[in-house]
Structure formats: structure tokens, C-alpha cells
BAROSE-5950 format. One record per residue (C-alpha): x, y, z. Coordinates in steps of 0.25 Angstrom, whole numbers, padded with zeros to 4 digits, always signed. Layout:
<sites>
XYZ;...
</sites>
This chain:
<sites>
+0253+0103+0059;+0244+0097+0069;+0237+0089+0058;+0250+0084+0053;+0254+0079+0067;+0241+0072+0067;+0244+0066+0054;+0257+0061+0059;+0251+0053+0070;+0246+0064+0079;+0261+0067+0083;+0264+0077+0094;+0270+0091+0090;+0282+0086+0097;+0283+0074+0088;+0281+0081+0075;+0291+0092+0079;+0301+0080+0082;+0299+0073+0069;+0300+0085+0060;+0311+0093+0068;+0304+0105+0074;+0301+0109+0088;+0287+0106+0094;+0286+0121+0096;+0287+0122+0080;+0276+0112+0078;+0267+0118+0088;+0269+0132+0082;+0265+0126+0068;+0253+0119+0074;+0248+0132+0080;+0251+0141+0068;+0261+0149+0075;+0272+0146+0064;+0270+0140+0051;+0277+0126+0049;+0291+0128+0043;+0301+0117+0041;+0316+0115+0038;+0319+0105+0028;+0322+0094+0037;+0309+0097+0045;+0301+0097+0033;+0307+0083+0028;+0304+0077+0042;+0289+0083+0041;+0287+0077+0027;+0292+0064+0032;+0282+0064+0044;+0271+0067+0034;+0275+0056+0024;+0275+0047+0036;+0260+0048+0037;+0257+0049+0022;+0257+0065+0020;+0263+0070+0008;+0269+0085+0009;+0264+0088-0005;+0250+0087+0000;+0252+0098+0010;+0245+0112+0009;+0254+0124+0008;+0249+0129+0021;+0249+0119+0033;+0238+0127+0041;+0228+0122+0042;+0233+0108+0038;+0224+0098+0032;+0226+0085+0026;+0215+0078+0017;
</sites>
């Protein structure tokens, strides 16, 4: 998830949380590997919009986001 934040312009955990509608604690847990990234449908749509804004297509995602790497 940290790599994704960097791709979105090196935004903070707080900013990512606000943009996709989750708590900053949730983003922190995702990044530390405490809990897997799970989304409601509205959160997933917001996440996909954020990725599209920097040219990332959800179809290119691996099935497992950890570790997450882009070519």
C-alpha cells in the first residue's frame, strides 16, 4: 500500500484514507501487514478512481498485494 501511496504523489496515510473513505488506522494496518486490504464497493470505486488518475489499471494488479510491485 505504501508503494501505491508513493505512486499517487507520495500522499500521506491520512490523505489516502480520506480519499477512499477508510480510517488512517486501517491504512496503517494494511501497510504493516496486520490486516489484509479489504474494501466496500464504494471504497473500491474510490480506490480505482485514484489509481486511474495516475494511469494505473486495476486489471494489471496481482492477486496478492503484498509485496506490491509495478513494472
